[in-house]
mmCIF file as gemmi writes it, N, C-alpha and C atoms, coordinates in Angstrom:
data_model
loop_
_atom_site.group_PDB
_atom_site.id
_atom_site.type_symbol
_atom_site.label_atom_id
_atom_site.label_alt_id
_atom_site.label_comp_id
_atom_site.label_asym_id
_atom_site.label_entity_id
_atom_site.label_seq_id
_atom_site.pdbx_PDB_ins_code
_atom_site.Cartn_x
_atom_site.Cartn_y
_atom_site.Cartn_z
_atom_site.occupancy
_atom_site.B_iso_or_equiv
_atom_site.pdbx_formal_charge
_atom_site.auth_seq_id
_atom_site.auth_asym_id
_atom_site.pdbx_PDB_model_num
ATOM 1 N N . MET Axp A 1 ? -78.033 -53.132 -93.604 1 0 ? 1 A 1
ATOM 2 C CA . MET Axp A 1 ? -79.487 -53.241 -93.58 1 0 ? 1 A 1
ATOM 3 C C . MET Axp A 1 ? -79.848 -54.552 -92.887 1 0 ? 1 A 1
ATOM 4 N N . ALA Axp A 2 ? -80.698 -54.475 -91.896 1 0 ? 2 A 1
ATOM 5 C CA . ALA Axp A 2 ? -81.113 -55.666 -91.166 1 0 ? 2 A 1
ATOM 6 C C . ALA Axp A 2 ? -81.965 -56.57 -92.055 1 0 ? 2 A 1
ATOM 7 N N . GLN Axp A 3 ? -81.983 -57.852 -91.707 1 0 ? 3 A 1
ATOM 8 C CA . GLN Axp A 3 ? -82.697 -58.823 -92.54 1 0 ? 3 A 1
ATOM 9 C C . GLN Axp A 3 ? -84.169 -58.446 -92.716 1 0 ? 3 A 1
ATOM 10 N N . ASP Axp A 4 ? -84.83 -57.987 -91.655 1 0 ? 4 A 1
ATOM 11 C CA . ASP Axp A 4 ? -86.249 -57.6 -91.773 1 0 ? 4 A 1
ATOM 12 C C . ASP Axp A 4 ? -86.433 -56.501 -92.808 1 0 ? 4 A 1
ATOM 13 N N . ASN Axp A 5 ? -85.531 -55.529 -92.808 1 0 ? 5 A 1
ATOM 14 C CA . ASN Axp A 5 ? -85.609 -54.448 -93.791 1 0 ? 5 A 1
ATOM 15 C C . ASN Axp A 5 ? -85.351 -54.963 -95.197 1 0 ? 5 A 1
ATOM 16 N N . LYS Axp A 6 ? -84.43 -55.895 -95.325 1 0 ? 6 A 1
ATOM 17 C CA . LYS Axp A 6 ? -84.148 -56.473 -96.64 1 0 ? 6 A 1
ATOM 18 C C . LYS Axp A 6 ? -85.354 -57.235 -97.169 1 0 ? 6 A 1
ATOM 19 N N . ILE Axp A 7 ? -86.001 -57.987 -96.295 1 0 ? 7 A 1
ATOM 20 C CA . ILE Axp A 7 ? -87.197 -58.732 -96.693 1 0 ? 7 A 1
ATOM 21 C C . ILE Axp A 7 ? -88.287 -57.769 -97.127 1 0 ? 7 A 1
ATOM 22 N N . ARG Axp A 8 ? -88.504 -56.738 -96.335 1 0 ? 8 A 1
ATOM 23 C CA . ARG Axp A 8 ? -89.528 -55.743 -96.652 1 0 ? 8 A 1
ATOM 24 C C . ARG Axp A 8 ? -89.221 -55.074 -97.997 1 0 ? 8 A 1
ATOM 25 N N . THR Axp A 9 ? -87.97 -54.715 -98.214 1 0 ? 9 A 1
ATOM 26 C CA . THR Axp A 9 ? -87.577 -54.086 -99.472 1 0 ? 9 A 1
ATOM 27 C C . THR Axp A 9 ? -87.772 -55.036 -100.643 1 0 ? 9 A 1
ATOM 28 N N . ALA Axp A 10 ? -87.403 -56.301 -100.475 1 0 ? 10 A 1
ATOM 29 C CA . ALA Axp A 10 ? -87.579 -57.295 -101.542 1 0 ? 10 A 1
ATOM 30 C C . ALA Axp A 10 ? -89.054 -57.481 -101.872 1 0 ? 10 A 1
ATOM 31 N N . LEU Axp A 11 ? -89.906 -57.531 -100.862 1 0 ? 11 A 1
ATOM 32 C CA . LEU Axp A 11 ? -91.349 -57.666 -101.101 1 0 ? 11 A 1
ATOM 33 C C . LEU Axp A 11 ? -91.899 -56.45 -101.842 1 0 ? 11 A 1
ATOM 34 N N . GLU Axp A 12 ? -91.411 -55.274 -101.487 1 0 ? 12 A 1
ATOM 35 C CA . GLU Axp A 12 ? -91.823 -54.06 -102.194 1 0 ? 12 A 1
ATOM 36 C C . GLU Axp A 12 ? -91.357 -54.099 -103.646 1 0 ? 12 A 1
ATOM 37 N N . MET Axp A 13 ? -90.161 -54.613 -103.874 1 0 ? 13 A 1
ATOM 38 C CA . MET Axp A 13 ? -89.65 -54.72 -105.237 1 0 ? 13 A 1
ATOM 39 C C . MET Axp A 13 ? -90.524 -55.659 -106.072 1 0 ? 13 A 1
ATOM 40 N N . ILE Axp A 14 ? -90.939 -56.766 -105.477 1 0 ? 14 A 1
ATOM 41 C CA . ILE Axp A 14 ? -91.816 -57.705 -106.182 1 0 ? 14 A 1
ATOM 42 C C . ILE Axp A 14 ? -93.142 -57.016 -106.511 1 0 ? 14 A 1
ATOM 43 N N . GLU Axp A 15 ? -93.686 -56.316 -105.543 1 0 ? 15 A 1
ATOM 44 C CA . GLU Axp A 15 ? -94.982 -55.66 -105.723 1 0 ? 15 A 1
ATOM 45 C C . GLU Axp A 15 ? -94.92 -54.559 -106.784 1 0 ? 15 A 1
ATOM 46 N N . ASN Axp A 16 ? -93.825 -53.826 -106.827 1 0 ? 16 A 1
ATOM 47 C CA . ASN Axp A 16 ? -93.725 -52.665 -107.711 1 0 ? 16 A 1
ATOM 48 C C . ASN Axp A 16 ? -93.061 -52.958 -109.05 1 0 ? 16 A 1
ATOM 49 N N . TYR Axp A 17 ? -92.628 -54.171 -109.277 1 0 ? 17 A 1
ATOM 50 C CA . TYR Axp A 17 ? -91.943 -54.53 -110.516 1 0 ? 17 A 1
ATOM 51 C C . TYR Axp A 17 ? -92.902 -54.442 -111.706 1 0 ? 17 A 1
ATOM 52 N N . ASP Axp A 18 ? -92.378 -54.065 -112.861 1 0 ? 18 A 1
ATOM 53 C CA . ASP Axp A 18 ? -93.176 -53.95 -114.084 1 0 ? 18 A 1
ATOM 54 C C . ASP Axp A 18 ? -93.269 -55.32 -114.751 1 0 ? 18 A 1
ATOM 55 N N . TRP Axp A 19 ? -94.228 -56.122 -114.316 1 0 ? 19 A 1
ATOM 56 C CA . TRP Axp A 19 ? -94.363 -57.488 -114.808 1 0 ? 19 A 1
ATOM 57 C C . TRP Axp A 19 ? -94.831 -57.553 -116.252 1 0 ? 19 A 1
ATOM 58 N N . PHE Axp A 20 ? -95.344 -56.47 -116.77 1 0 ? 20 A 1
ATOM 59 C CA . PHE Axp A 20 ? -95.863 -56.474 -118.132 1 0 ? 20 A 1
ATOM 60 C C . PHE Axp A 20 ? -94.928 -55.755 -119.101 1 0 ? 20 A 1
ATOM 61 N N . TRP Axp A 21 ? -93.651 -55.702 -118.758 1 0 ? 21 A 1
ATOM 62 C CA . TRP Axp A 21 ? -92.661 -55.028 -119.595 1 0 ? 21 A 1
ATOM 63 C C . TRP Axp A 21 ? -92.577 -55.649 -120.981 1 0 ? 21 A 1
ATOM 64 N N . SER Axp A 22 ? -92.855 -56.937 -121.119 1 0 ? 22 A 1
ATOM 65 C CA . SER Axp A 22 ? -92.695 -57.609 -122.406 1 0 ? 22 A 1
ATOM 66 C C . SER Axp A 22 ? -93.679 -57.101 -123.454 1 0 ? 22 A 1
ATOM 67 N N . MET Axp A 23 ? -94.695 -56.408 -123.02 1 0 ? 23 A 1
ATOM 68 C CA . MET Axp A 23 ? -95.679 -55.888 -123.961 1 0 ? 23 A 1
ATOM 69 C C . MET Axp A 23 ? -95.403 -54.417 -124.284 1 0 ? 23 A 1
ATOM 70 N N . ALA Axp A 24 ? -94.222 -53.928 -123.963 1 0 ? 24 A 1
ATOM 71 C CA . ALA Axp A 24 ? -93.933 -52.502 -124.129 1 0 ? 24 A 1
ATOM 72 C C . ALA Axp A 24 ? -92.668 -52.29 -124.949 1 0 ? 24 A 1
ATOM 73 N N . ASP Axp A 25 ? -92.156 -51.101 -124.857 1 0 ? 25 A 1
ATOM 74 C CA . ASP Axp A 25 ? -90.98 -50.717 -125.642 1 0 ? 25 A 1
ATOM 75 C C . ASP Axp A 25 ? -89.668 -51.099 -124.956 1 0 ? 25 A 1
ATOM 76 N N . GLU Axp A 26 ? -88.577 -50.78 -125.618 1 0 ? 26 A 1
ATOM 77 C CA . GLU Axp A 26 ? -87.263 -51.187 -125.121 1 0 ? 26 A 1
ATOM 78 C C . GLU Axp A 26 ? -86.893 -50.523 -123.8 1 0 ? 26 A 1
ATOM 79 N N . TRP Axp A 27 ? -87.34 -49.296 -123.575 1 0 ? 27 A 1
ATOM 80 C CA . TRP Axp A 27 ? -87.019 -48.625 -122.322 1 0 ? 27 A 1
ATOM 81 C C . TRP Axp A 27 ? -87.547 -49.432 -121.136 1 0 ? 27 A 1
ATOM 82 N N . ARG Axp A 28 ? -88.774 -49.935 -121.236 1 0 ? 28 A 1
ATOM 83 C CA . ARG Axp A 28 ? -89.331 -50.718 -120.136 1 0 ? 28 A 1
ATOM 84 C C . ARG Axp A 28 ? -88.597 -52.041 -119.98 1 0 ? 28 A 1
ATOM 85 N N . TYR Axp A 29 ? -88.137 -52.602 -121.082 1 0 ? 29 A 1
ATOM 86 C CA . TYR Axp A 29 ? -87.354 -53.842 -121.023 1 0 ? 29 A 1
ATOM 87 C C . TYR Axp A 29 ? -86.066 -53.611 -120.239 1 0 ? 29 A 1
ATOM 88 N N . ASP Axp A 30 ? -85.347 -52.546 -120.577 1 0 ? 30 A 1
ATOM 89 C CA . ASP Axp A 30 ? -84.095 -52.233 -119.882 1 0 ? 30 A 1
ATOM 90 C C . ASP Axp A 30 ? -84.344 -51.949 -118.41 1 0 ? 30 A 1
ATOM 91 N N . SER Axp A 31 ? -85.405 -51.23 -118.129 1 0 ? 31 A 1
ATOM 92 C CA . SER Axp A 31 ? -85.751 -50.919 -116.747 1 0 ? 31 A 1
ATOM 93 C C . SER Axp A 31 ? -86.104 -52.189 -115.972 1 0 ? 31 A 1
ATOM 94 N N . ALA Axp A 32 ? -86.854 -53.087 -116.603 1 0 ? 32 A 1
ATOM 95 C CA . ALA Axp A 32 ? -87.238 -54.348 -115.95 1 0 ? 32 A 1
ATOM 96 C C . ALA Axp A 32 ? -86.018 -55.207 -115.673 1 0 ? 32 A 1
ATOM 97 N N . LYS Axp A 33 ? -85.106 -55.266 -116.625 1 0 ? 33 A 1
ATOM 98 C CA . LYS Axp A 33 ? -83.881 -56.041 -116.434 1 0 ? 33 A 1
ATOM 99 C C . LYS Axp A 33 ? -83.062 -55.497 -115.261 1 0 ? 33 A 1
ATOM 100 N N . ALA Axp A 34 ? -82.954 -54.183 -115.193 1 0 ? 34 A 1
ATOM 101 C CA . ALA Axp A 34 ? -82.214 -53.553 -114.097 1 0 ? 34 A 1
ATOM 102 C C . ALA Axp A 34 ? -82.901 -53.837 -112.758 1 0 ? 34 A 1
ATOM 103 N N . GLY Axp A 35 ? -84.231 -53.787 -112.737 1 0 ? 35 A 1
ATOM 104 C CA . GLY Axp A 35 ? -84.977 -54.082 -111.512 1 0 ? 35 A 1
ATOM 105 C C . GLY Axp A 35 ? -84.769 -55.51 -111.059 1 0 ? 35 A 1
ATOM 106 N N . MET Axp A 36 ? -84.74 -56.426 -112.005 1 0 ? 36 A 1
ATOM 107 C CA . MET Axp A 36 ? -84.51 -57.826 -111.663 1 0 ? 36 A 1
ATOM 108 C C . MET Axp A 36 ? -83.109 -58.009 -111.078 1 0 ? 36 A 1
ATOM 109 N N . ARG Axp A 37 ? -82.135 -57.349 -111.659 1 0 ? 37 A 1
ATOM 110 C CA . ARG Axp A 37 ? -80.76 -57.442 -111.141 1 0 ? 37 A 1
ATOM 111 C C . ARG Axp A 37 ? -80.662 -56.894 -109.723 1 0 ? 37 A 1
ATOM 112 N N . ARG Axp A 38 ? -81.359 -55.776 -109.453 1 0 ? 38 A 1
ATOM 113 C CA . ARG Axp A 38 ? -81.351 -55.206 -108.095 1 0 ? 38 A 1
ATOM 114 C C . ARG Axp A 38 ? -81.98 -56.183 -107.103 1 0 ? 38 A 1
ATOM 115 N N . PHE Axp A 39 ? -83.07 -56.828 -107.508 1 0 ? 39 A 1
ATOM 116 C CA . PHE Axp A 39 ? -83.731 -57.801 -106.651 1 0 ? 39 A 1
ATOM 117 C C . PHE Axp A 39 ? -82.787 -58.959 -106.336 1 0 ? 39 A 1
ATOM 118 N N . VAL Axp A 40 ? -82.152 -59.514 -107.348 1 0 ? 40 A 1
ATOM 119 C CA . VAL Axp A 40 ? -81.221 -60.635 -107.16 1 0 ? 40 A 1
ATOM 120 C C . VAL Axp A 40 ? -80.076 -60.219 -106.239 1 0 ? 40 A 1
ATOM 121 N N . ALA Axp A 41 ? -79.522 -59.045 -106.467 1 0 ? 41 A 1
ATOM 122 C CA . ALA Axp A 41 ? -78.415 -58.571 -105.632 1 0 ? 41 A 1
ATOM 123 C C . ALA Axp A 41 ? -78.848 -58.426 -104.177 1 0 ? 41 A 1
ATOM 124 N N . LEU Axp A 42 ? -80.035 -57.889 -103.952 1 0 ? 42 A 1
ATOM 125 C CA . LEU Axp A 42 ? -80.537 -57.729 -102.585 1 0 ? 42 A 1
ATOM 126 C C . LEU Axp A 42 ? -80.765 -59.081 -101.924 1 0 ? 42 A 1
ATOM 127 N N . VAL Axp A 43 ? -81.423 -59.984 -102.613 1 0 ? 43 A 1
ATOM 128 C CA . VAL Axp A 43 ? -81.726 -61.297 -102.036 1 0 ? 43 A 1
ATOM 129 C C . VAL Axp A 43 ? -80.434 -62.051 -101.718 1 0 ? 43 A 1
ATOM 130 N N . ASN Axp A 44 ? -79.431 -61.901 -102.545 1 0 ? 44 A 1
ATOM 131 C CA . ASN Axp A 44 ? -78.158 -62.586 -102.299 1 0 ? 44 A 1
ATOM 132 C C . ASN Axp A 44 ? -77.439 -62.095 -101.047 1 0 ? 44 A 1
ATOM 133 N N . THR Axp A 45 ? -77.825 -60.941 -100.524 1 0 ? 45 A 1
ATOM 134 C CA . THR Axp A 45 ? -77.199 -60.431 -99.292 1 0 ? 45 A 1
ATOM 135 C C . THR Axp A 45 ? -77.863 -60.987 -98.034 1 0 ? 45 A 1
ATOM 136 N N . ILE Axp A 46 ? -78.965 -61.697 -98.189 1 0 ? 46 A 1
ATOM 137 C CA . ILE Axp A 46 ? -79.682 -62.261 -97.036 1 0 ? 46 A 1
ATOM 138 C C . ILE Axp A 46 ? -79.022 -63.58 -96.647 1 0 ? 46 A 1
ATOM 139 N N . GLU Axp A 47 ? -78.701 -63.727 -95.388 1 0 ? 47 A 1
ATOM 140 C CA . GLU Axp A 47 ? -77.951 -64.896 -94.92 1 0 ? 47 A 1
ATOM 141 C C . GLU Axp A 47 ? -78.792 -66.167 -94.837 1 0 ? 47 A 1
ATOM 142 N N . ASP Axp A 48 ? -80.056 -66.042 -94.49 1 0 ? 48 A 1
ATOM 143 C CA . ASP Axp A 48 ? -80.919 -67.199 -94.277 1 0 ? 48 A 1
ATOM 144 C C . ASP Axp A 48 ? -81.339 -67.804 -95.624 1 0 ? 48 A 1
ATOM 145 N N . GLU Axp A 49 ? -80.906 -69.034 -95.875 1 0 ? 49 A 1
ATOM 146 C CA . GLU Axp A 49 ? -81.183 -69.694 -97.153 1 0 ? 49 A 1
ATOM 147 C C . GLU Axp A 49 ? -82.678 -69.897 -97.387 1 0 ? 49 A 1
ATOM 148 N N . ASP Axp A 50 ? -83.427 -70.241 -96.342 1 0 ? 50 A 1
ATOM 149 C CA . ASP Axp A 50 ? -84.868 -70.448 -96.485 1 0 ? 50 A 1
ATOM 150 C C . ASP Axp A 50 ? -85.568 -69.152 -96.904 1 0 ? 50 A 1
ATOM 151 N N . VAL Axp A 51 ? -85.13 -68.046 -96.345 1 0 ? 51 A 1
ATOM 152 C CA . VAL Axp A 51 ? -85.701 -66.745 -96.7 1 0 ? 51 A 1
ATOM 153 C C . VAL Axp A 51 ? -85.37 -66.41 -98.146 1 0 ? 51 A 1
ATOM 154 N N . ARG Axp A 52 ? -84.129 -66.654 -98.549 1 0 ? 52 A 1
ATOM 155 C CA . ARG Axp A 52 ? -83.748 -66.408 -99.958 1 0 ? 52 A 1
ATOM 156 C C . ARG Axp A 52 ? -84.614 -67.233 -100.903 1 0 ? 52 A 1
ATOM 157 N N . LYS Axp A 53 ? -84.8 -68.515 -100.576 1 0 ? 53 A 1
ATOM 158 C CA . LYS Axp A 53 ? -85.623 -69.391 -101.424 1 0 ? 53 A 1
ATOM 159 C C . LYS Axp A 53 ? -87.07 -68.899 -101.467 1 0 ? 53 A 1
ATOM 160 N N . ALA Axp A 54 ? -87.593 -68.463 -100.34 1 0 ? 54 A 1
ATOM 161 C CA . ALA Axp A 54 ? -88.979 -67.976 -100.296 1 0 ? 54 A 1
ATOM 162 C C . ALA Axp A 54 ? -89.139 -66.72 -101.149 1 0 ? 54 A 1
ATOM 163 N N . LEU Axp A 55 ? -88.19 -65.803 -101.062 1 0 ? 55 A 1
ATOM 164 C CA . LEU Axp A 55 ? -88.273 -64.579 -101.864 1 0 ? 55 A 1
ATOM 165 C C . LEU Axp A 55 ? -88.153 -64.885 -103.354 1 0 ? 55 A 1
ATOM 166 N N . ARG Axp A 56 ? -87.254 -65.777 -103.699 1 0 ? 56 A 1
ATOM 167 C CA . ARG Axp A 56 ? -87.129 -66.174 -105.106 1 0 ? 56 A 1
ATOM 168 C C . ARG Axp A 56 ? -88.4 -66.878 -105.575 1 0 ? 56 A 1
ATOM 169 N N . GLY Axp A 57 ? -88.976 -67.679 -104.691 1 0 ? 57 A 1
ATOM 170 C CA . GLY Axp A 57 ? -90.225 -68.354 -105.025 1 0 ? 57 A 1
ATOM 171 C C . GLY Axp A 57 ? -91.356 -67.364 -105.248 1 0 ? 57 A 1
ATOM 172 N N . LEU Axp A 58 ? -91.432 -66.335 -104.411 1 0 ? 58 A 1
ATOM 173 C CA . LEU Axp A 58 ? -92.453 -65.307 -104.585 1 0 ? 58 A 1
ATOM 174 C C . LEU Axp A 58 ? -92.255 -64.553 -105.898 1 0 ? 58 A 1
ATOM 175 N N . TRP Axp A 59 ? -91.002 -64.285 -106.25 1 0 ? 59 A 1
ATOM 176 C CA . TRP Axp A 59 ? -90.708 -63.619 -107.524 1 0 ? 59 A 1
ATOM 177 C C . TRP Axp A 59 ? -91.22 -64.49 -108.688 1 0 ? 59 A 1
ATOM 178 N N . SER Axp A 60 ? -90.884 -65.76 -108.656 1 0 ? 60 A 1
ATOM 179 C CA . SER Axp A 60 ? -91.298 -66.678 -109.723 1 0 ? 60 A 1
ATOM 180 C C . SER Axp A 60 ? -92.817 -66.818 -109.776 1 0 ? 60 A 1
ATOM 181 N N . LEU Axp A 61 ? -93.426 -66.861 -108.614 1 0 ? 61 A 1
ATOM 182 C CA . LEU Axp A 61 ? -94.875 -66.971 -108.535 1 0 ? 61 A 1
ATOM 183 C C . LEU Axp A 61 ? -95.544 -65.749 -109.158 1 0 ? 61 A 1
ATOM 184 N N . ARG Axp A 62 ? -95.026 -64.584 -108.857 1 0 ? 62 A 1
ATOM 185 C CA . ARG Axp A 62 ? -95.578 -63.343 -109.424 1 0 ? 62 A 1
ATOM 186 C C . ARG Axp A 62 ? -95.395 -63.319 -110.943 1 0 ? 62 A 1
ATOM 187 N N . TYR Axp A 63 ? -94.271 -63.834 -111.406 1 0 ? 63 A 1
ATOM 188 C CA . TYR Axp A 63 ? -94.037 -63.936 -112.846 1 0 ? 63 A 1
ATOM 189 C C . TYR Axp A 63 ? -95.083 -64.85 -113.494 1 0 ? 63 A 1
ATOM 190 N N . GLU Axp A 64 ? -95.352 -65.988 -112.863 1 0 ? 64 A 1
ATOM 191 C CA . GLU Axp A 64 ? -96.361 -66.919 -113.375 1 0 ? 64 A 1
ATOM 192 C C . GLU Axp A 64 ? -97.742 -66.272 -113.412 1 0 ? 64 A 1
ATOM 193 N N . GLU Axp A 65 ? -98.064 -65.497 -112.379 1 0 ? 65 A 1
ATOM 194 C CA . GLU Axp A 65 ? -99.348 -64.803 -112.352 1 0 ? 65 A 1
ATOM 195 C C . GLU Axp A 65 ? -99.461 -63.816 -113.51 1 0 ? 65 A 1
ATOM 196 N N . ALA Axp A 66 ? -98.415 -63.029 -113.73 1 0 ? 66 A 1
ATOM 197 C CA . ALA Axp A 66 ? -98.421 -62.056 -114.823 1 0 ? 66 A 1
ATOM 198 C C . ALA Axp A 66 ? -98.507 -62.755 -116.167 1 0 ? 66 A 1
ATOM 199 N N . SER Axp A 67 ? -97.769 -63.833 -116.328 1 0 ? 67 A 1
ATOM 200 C CA . SER Axp A 67 ? -97.808 -64.592 -117.584 1 0 ? 67 A 1
ATOM 201 C C . SER Axp A 67 ? -99.193 -65.154 -117.846 1 0 ? 67 A 1
ATOM 202 N N . SER Axp A 68 ? -99.84 -65.619 -116.806 1 0 ? 68 A 1
ATOM 203 C CA . SER Axp A 68 ? -101.181 -66.184 -116.982 1 0 ? 68 A 1
ATOM 204 C C . SER Axp A 68 ? -102.169 -65.105 -117.417 1 0 ? 68 A 1
ATOM 205 N N . VAL Axp A 69 ? -102.014 -63.9 -116.904 1 0 ? 69 A 1
ATOM 206 C CA . VAL Axp A 69 ? -102.884 -62.797 -117.311 1 0 ? 69 A 1
ATOM 207 C C . VAL Axp A 69 ? -102.654 -62.477 -118.786 1 0 ? 69 A 1
ATOM 208 N N . ILE Axp A 70 ? -101.401 -62.409 -119.176 1 0 ? 70 A 1
ATOM 209 C CA . ILE Axp A 70 ? -101.059 -62.115 -120.574 1 0 ? 70 A 1
ATOM 210 C C . ILE Axp A 70 ? -101.635 -63.18 -121.496 1 0 ? 70 A 1
ATOM 211 N N . ASN Axp A 71 ? -101.595 -64.433 -121.07 1 0 ? 71 A 1
ATOM 212 C CA . ASN Axp A 71 ? -102.061 -65.542 -121.902 1 0 ? 71 A 1
ATOM 213 C C . ASN Axp A 71 ? -103.545 -65.861 -121.715 1 0 ? 71 A 1
ATOM 214 N N . GLY Axp A 72 ? -104.244 -65.052 -120.93 1 0 ? 72 A 1
ATOM 215 C CA . GLY Axp A 72 ? -105.68 -65.223 -120.764 1 0 ? 72 A 1
ATOM 216 C C . GLY Axp A 72 ? -106.088 -66.383 -119.877 1 0 ? 72 A 1
ATOM 217 N N . ARG Axp A 73 ? -105.176 -66.828 -119.03 1 0 ? 73 A 1
ATOM 218 C CA . ARG Axp A 73 ? -105.498 -67.907 -118.09 1 0 ? 73 A 1
ATOM 219 C C . ARG Axp A 73 ? -105.686 -67.321 -116.701 1 0 ? 73 A 1
ATOM 220 N N . ASN Axp A 74 ? -106.326 -68.076 -115.86 1 0 ? 74 A 1
ATOM 221 C CA . ASN Axp A 74 ? -106.509 -67.648 -114.482 1 0 ? 74 A 1
ATOM 222 C C . ASN Axp A 74 ? -105.976 -68.747 -113.573 1 0 ? 74 A 1
ATOM 223 N N . ILE Axp A 75 ? -104.939 -68.436 -112.811 1 0 ? 75 A 1
ATOM 224 C CA . ILE Axp A 75 ? -104.368 -69.434 -111.905 1 0 ? 75 A 1
ATOM 225 C C . ILE Axp A 75 ? -104.501 -68.944 -110.468 1 0 ? 75 A 1
ATOM 226 N N . ASP Axp A 76 ? -104.631 -69.894 -109.565 1 0 ? 76 A 1
ATOM 227 C CA . ASP Axp A 76 ? -104.723 -69.568 -108.144 1 0 ? 76 A 1
ATOM 228 C C . ASP Axp A 76 ? -103.399 -69.945 -107.483 1 0 ? 76 A 1
ATOM 229 N N . THR Axp A 77 ? -102.678 -68.94 -107.027 1 0 ? 77 A 1
ATOM 230 C CA . THR Axp A 77 ? -101.379 -69.168 -106.41 1 0 ? 77 A 1
ATOM 231 C C . THR Axp A 77 ? -101.395 -68.854 -104.918 1 0 ? 77 A 1
ATOM 232 N N . SER Axp A 78 ? -102.576 -68.693 -104.363 1 0 ? 78 A 1
ATOM 233 C CA . SER Axp A 78 ? -102.67 -68.259 -102.97 1 0 ? 78 A 1
ATOM 234 C C . SER Axp A 78 ? -102.058 -69.262 -101.995 1 0 ? 78 A 1
ATOM 235 N N . ALA Axp A 79 ? -102.214 -70.55 -102.223 1 0 ? 79 A 1
ATOM 236 C CA . ALA Axp A 79 ? -101.648 -71.543 -101.299 1 0 ? 79 A 1
ATOM 237 C C . ALA Axp A 79 ? -100.121 -71.474 -101.309 1 0 ? 79 A 1
ATOM 238 N N . GLN Axp A 80 ? -99.539 -71.396 -102.498 1 0 ? 80 A 1
ATOM 239 C CA . GLN Axp A 80 ? -98.079 -71.305 -102.584 1 0 ? 80 A 1
ATOM 240 C C . GLN Axp A 80 ? -97.584 -70 -101.958 1 0 ? 80 A 1
ATOM 241 N N . ARG Axp A 81 ? -98.291 -68.907 -102.26 1 0 ? 81 A 1
ATOM 242 C CA . ARG Axp A 81 ? -97.908 -67.602 -101.71 1 0 ? 81 A 1
ATOM 243 C C . ARG Axp A 81 ? -97.931 -67.648 -100.183 1 0 ? 81 A 1
ATOM 244 N N . ASN Axp A 82 ? -98.966 -68.258 -99.622 1 0 ? 82 A 1
ATOM 245 C CA . ASN Axp A 82 ? -99.066 -68.353 -98.165 1 0 ? 82 A 1
ATOM 246 C C . ASN Axp A 82 ? -97.918 -69.163 -97.57 1 0 ? 82 A 1
ATOM 247 N N . GLU Axp A 83 ? -97.509 -70.232 -98.245 1 0 ? 83 A 1
ATOM 248 C CA . GLU Axp A 83 ? -96.371 -71.035 -97.768 1 0 ? 83 A 1
ATOM 249 C C . GLU Axp A 83 ? -95.09 -70.194 -97.714 1 0 ? 83 A 1
ATOM 250 N N . TYR Axp A 84 ? -94.859 -69.423 -98.751 1 0 ? 84 A 1
ATOM 251 C CA . TYR Axp A 84 ? -93.67 -68.555 -98.779 1 0 ? 84 A 1
ATOM 252 C C . TYR Axp A 84 ? -93.742 -67.486 -97.697 1 0 ? 84 A 1
ATOM 253 N N . MET Axp A 85 ? -94.912 -66.923 -97.489 1 0 ? 85 A 1
ATOM 254 C CA . MET Axp A 85 ? -95.052 -65.87 -96.497 1 0 ? 85 A 1
ATOM 255 C C . MET Axp A 85 ? -94.858 -66.399 -95.071 1 0 ? 85 A 1
ATOM 256 N N . VAL Axp A 86 ? -95.234 -67.647 -94.833 1 0 ? 86 A 1
ATOM 257 C CA . VAL Axp A 86 ? -94.992 -68.261 -93.516 1 0 ? 86 A 1
ATOM 258 C C . VAL Axp A 86 ? -93.49 -68.344 -93.253 1 0 ? 86 A 1
ATOM 259 N N . VAL Axp A 87 ? -92.727 -68.712 -94.254 1 0 ? 87 A 1
ATOM 260 C CA . VAL Axp A 87 ? -91.269 -68.776 -94.096 1 0 ? 87 A 1
ATOM 261 C C . VAL Axp A 87 ? -90.722 -67.394 -93.774 1 0 ? 87 A 1
ATOM 262 N N . LEU Axp A 88 ? -91.205 -66.379 -94.453 1 0 ? 88 A 1
ATOM 263 C CA . LEU Axp A 88 ? -90.705 -65.023 -94.221 1 0 ? 88 A 1
ATOM 264 C C . LEU Axp A 88 ? -91.11 -64.48 -92.862 1 0 ? 88 A 1
ATOM 265 N N . ALA Axp A 89 ? -92.238 -64.915 -92.354 1 0 ? 89 A 1
ATOM 266 C CA . ALA Axp A 89 ? -92.719 -64.426 -91.061 1 0 ? 89 A 1
ATOM 267 C C . ALA Axp A 89 ? -91.997 -65.089 -89.89 1 0 ? 89 A 1
ATOM 268 N N . ALA Axp A 90 ? -91.35 -66.209 -90.128 1 0 ? 90 A 1
ATOM 269 C CA . ALA Axp A 90 ? -90.698 -66.958 -89.044 1 0 ? 90 A 1
ATOM 270 C C . ALA Axp A 90 ? -89.492 -66.246 -88.498 1 0 ? 90 A 1
């Protein structure tokens, strides 16, 4: 799989991940854990270290966004997200 396809797949995984699994039953927990493992395995196959860091950063950022929703906070992560996306677009 070419790097562009891997990046696209990783971004889709971030977008489609069940970020609210912690508020559900065990099946969703197991599914979320498996999804996270697939994401890590995919990102580890990407040769460019900056791209790997950007994808991991986007994953963490999305986690923070979901956590803030659960905790009733509102955070703006657009600047950080844009920085990561610039790295991926390069």
